[in-house]
N, C-alpha and C positions, 0 to 999 in steps of 0.2 A: 079478897080472902077465899072465895070458893075456886078460884083458879090455880092458887096453892095447895088446896087440898086435892083437886084432882091432879095437878102434878106429882103430889106425895102417892097417893093411889097409884098411879101409874108407874112411877119409879119403883113402887114396893113390889106391882106385880111383875115388871119386866125384870127384876133381882132375883126371882123365886128361881129355884132348881126344878125343872120338869123331868118328869120320867115318862120316857115312852117306851114303847114294848112292841115288839114282833108278835102278833098274837095269831095262833092257829087254833081255828076254831074247828071242830070233828075232823082233825086230822090222822091220819097213820103214820108209826115210824117205819120209814122205808129202809134204812140202812143204820147201820151201829157199827163204829170203829171203835177197838180199845188197844191200845200197843201194850206190848211187853212190859212189866215194871208197873202193873196196874194201880199198885199201892201208892203211885207218886203222879202217875199220868192221868188225865180227865178222861172220860167217855164220851165221845162224840156221838151223836145222831143227827139224821136227817128227818125231817118233817116232810109228810106228802106234799105240802107246799113250797119245797127245793129250799128251806131254810135249815142250815146247821146250828145247831146249838150244843153246848156241851154243858156235863155237871163235873164238878170237882171230885177229887180220886176217894174223897173221905166221907162221900156221900152214900155209902153202900146200900142202904135202903132205896134211894131212888134208882140207884143202877139196876137194882133187881126190878122195879115197877118198868122201867124202860124197856128191859130186857123181855119181860111178859108181855108188854104193849106190843113188843115186835114180835114177839113168836106167835101170839095170837091174832094179829092185826086188827085189835080193837081201837076204836077211835079214842080221843082225848082232845082237851082244850089245854095247849101248851102256852106260855107267855114266857117269852126270853126277853133279856134286855135288848135294847135298840141298839147299842154300841158293839160292834162287832170286833173281833182281835183274830190275829192271826199266832196260832198257836203251834201247830204241828204241820209239817210237810203234808201234801197230798189231801189235804182238806181245805175247801174255801175257807173264807173268813167265818168264824162262829160265833154266837151270841151265848152269853151266860143264861142259864134256864134260872127264872125265877119262880113260876109256879106251873103244875100240873094238876089237872083235873081229869081223872080216868073215867070213862063212861060205861 
């Protein structure tokens, strides 16, 4: 009986989705790329730990925050999803941004 319970618990744990992040602690934004037609194209930015992330086109307030951090050189904690996507030419695979904490 105990063996069955252990197997049940293990199978439940192994079948759950886990989220992983690329976490940049106290990073600055070293590059920003935005293509023409910015109403439909995401904003791409590179963290000082050499990780590219992006924010969807409709997140205008987040765009403003990222541009402000870039211009001021201030640090932030930036969480991006682990899975990288190739979205635009000239940019390495980029991770969708999940959370940003400006400092």
